[in-house]
N, C-alpha and C positions, 0 to 999 in steps of 0.2 A: 719757793722762798732762795731768794740771793745765796748762791754755794758758799760768798763769804762774809755769811755772817755767820758767828756761830750762836748759837742760847743753852745764858748756864742761869745757874741760879745766882741768885742777888748778892748771899752769901760769897760767893766764890768767883767774884769779878777782878778779873786780872788790872793789874795797877794800867791806867789810861785808858781805860773803858769804855767809852763813853755811847749814850741815851740814843736810840734812834727810832721813828714815828713808825709803827707799824701797818703801815700800809702806803704809796706811793702818792706823792705832793698830786697828781693829777688828778686824785679823786677826795680831796679836800671838797668837804663840804659834802660829798652824797657818795661815801661811802656803804658800803653792803655789808650782810650777813652779821658778824657780830658785831661789829662798828656801828650797825644802822643807828645808834643814837647819836652817833653822829652828824645824820644827813637830812638836809632842810628841807629834804624833799616829802616826809611827812607830814610835819608841821604845816609845810603851805597847801598838801594834799586835804588834811583835816580842814584850813583855814578859806579853801576851793567850794571845798563838798556845804561845809559851812553858808558861806555865803548864795552859792546855791542854786541851797534848799532854799532860806530864808526869802530870796527873793523871786521864784517864783512856785510857794504858797499861796494856795487859790482865792485863802482867806483877806489877803492885801489886793485891790481891785487896780494899784496904780503898780502890777508888777510888767517890767517888759517883756516880751515874746524870749524862746529859751534859747534862739536864736543870737536873740542882741544880744541878752546876759553872761553865752559863753564871749560872746564877743566884746561884749565890756570888761570883765575878770581879764582874759587874756588881756586886753589893751592895759589896765589898772595895773597887773602882775608886775608887768614888764617894766612900765612903769615906777612900780614901788620899788622895785628890784636896783636900775636904775636909778633911784634915789638916793635909795642904803647904800650903795655902792657909794654914793656922791660924798654923801656923810664918811662912809667907812675912811675914803682915802683925805679929805680933811681932819677927821680926827688923828691920820698915822704922819702928814706932814708935821 
């Protein structure tokens, strides 16, 4: 922890105190440990597993090969992330 930061009880905040984030900005969207709830990784992992299982289910006759579905999942994930990023930028400008 940063030695310049002093943790105090909420009812004992000194005048001029400001709130700070609990983790470094370099970890935004990917914190671990107790902040895992803010990570997008677990959501993405669930979606990837679900799609993979659906598209490799032997009950379907039109499944791509496992190697192809992995490639498609990766390509589509990257494309969706880029599209989400562009939509985000448009929404804040």
